N, C-alpha and C positions, 0 to 999 in steps of 0.2 A: 360554494359547499369549500371554502376553499380550508385543509388543513395546519396546521399551526404546528412550528418545529413542536412543542411546547407537550405539545399531544401527544409525541413519541418518547418511549423509553431512555430522554438525557439527561445525563445530570448536568446540574449549576454549572461549571466549567467548560461544555461543549455548547449550553445555552449562551453562557452569557460573549462566548469565541462571533458565536452565530450572528450576537446580532452583534458587534464588533463589524461581524464583514457584509451589514443590513439584512441578511437576511431570514425571510420570518413566514414563509410557505415553502414547508420538499414538494419537490417536480416529485410525478410520479412513476418514476423507477428510484427514491430515493423513497416514497412511501409504501415499493412493493416489496423494493429491501432488505429496507430495516430490518423488519420482524422474523423472516427468511435466515438471514444473517448472524442477527445474533443470538438463531437454535441455532446454531453450531452446522447445517448442513452446508455440502457444497451446492452452490451454483455460479448458474450462467445467463449473467446476462446481456438483455441485447438491448442499444437505444441511441437514437441519434448520436451525434455528435452536439456537445451545446445543451445537453439537457440535464444536466448533473451526473450524471456517471461517475464521477471519481465521487462527489460526496458524497453517495450511496451506495460506497466501501468507505467512508473513511470512519462517518461517523460514528456504526457500526461498530468496526473496528478500535471504535479512539475511548465509544461506552464500553465495551468488554475491555478496557485497558487494564493494566493490574503489576506494578513495580514492581520490578525483583534486580537489583543485587547486582545480576549477571551484567553485563554488557554484553553479551549476545542477540543479532537481531533474534527474536522474536514474527517479527512482523515481516515475507518481503514481498515490496511487488515492484513485479518488471512491466519495463515499457521501453515500447522498440524504437525514441531517441531519445539525445542528449535532451532538446525546449519540454519533453515530458515532463522527467524523471527532476528536470530545474524547477518545473511549473507545478509538478506535486508533488514533491518536496514542500516548496511553498504555500503552496495550497496545508500541506499536514501541519505543519509549521502557527497557518494562522490557528488553524480550528484548534489547537494543542495549547498556543497560547498560554490557559492555566492551567494546563499540565506536566506532571515531569515525566518528557516523555523527547528521549532526542531519536533527533530526523535526519536522517541524511540519503543524500545520493554519490553516484556515480556511475559514472560510463565512457567510453571506450575517449581515445582522439585525448586523452590527461592524461598525463602520470600521472601511472598508476601508485606513486613512490607516495606521494602524496595526498593518497584515496589509500593507500591502506595503511596511515600514520592517524590519517582520521579514525578508522575503522575502528586503528588498535586502543584508539582512548573510548570505545564502548559507542553504542549508538543499536536500542532501541526496534522505530524500524529499519527501512534500507532500505528506497527506492534502484534500481539498477535496469541498465542495459545487460538483455542476456549475453554477451560476450564478456563485459569489464564484469556483469559476474563470476560467467563462471573461469573466469581470470584466478581473482580473488577467494575463489573455492579449493580452484584445485594448489593456486601456492599457498593452502593453505593459512591465506587475512579473514577468512568467512566459513563461522562454527558454525553448520548450522545445522545442531542438535535440541537449540530449544525451540525451531519456528513452529510457530503456532497455525499461521496466518498466512499462504503466498496468490496473492495475488497475478494474473494473468493480465497486463488494461491490453485493448487494438491487437489481440493473438488473432484476426485475420490477418493485418495488416504485417504485423510478426513472421504468419507462416510462411506468407505473401513475399515477405522480403531475404529467408533465404534460413533463419532462428530454428528451423525444427530440429537441428542436430543437440543445437544450447541448449531448448529445452528442456526435451530430451531424456540430455545428459544431466541437467539438475533433476528436473522433477524424479531422475531418477536417484540421484543424493539426497534426498530430502526427508525428514521425519516416516513412516509414514501413515504417523499420529495427523495430521491437523485436519486444515480447509482450509479447501480452497476456490480461489473464485474469480471465475474466469469472466473479462469481462466486454464488451467489443459493439464496436457500430456499424 
């Protein structure tokens, strides 16, 4: 008995995007995480790679998305690598195809000035590697005051590759009233 995405509390825009992408049935982690994330509680999700954990946190966050004229990030997603930043931005953009939300990604090893210019144009969801995010916070480009949700994906890998200083520094600079979603394989 497979549940369908229609059975989750999704809006028309998200169901339309899921349909475009050919998704019909949520995976176990997507089903289990949805209502918990929607309730606003902090979540630690552990699921094997390939089980759909990206959608498990993106769907409820996009479902609760409210348009705002303020152009600083409301959602920050941290991942360990440039490849994951690019992949996540692409997924979030496809899922939010029928919504008015700006998703941008930043990572090290590229020109920070270009990324600063992109962020200054406005961003609602920022996907970033911890090192580059910290640089952009410290130089004043990224303002954290409106962040409502923080996702740290592949948290185990981040700690094992030495991002603990950046993570703890960023967490200390975040507004205290926020939802934390930690995911790990």
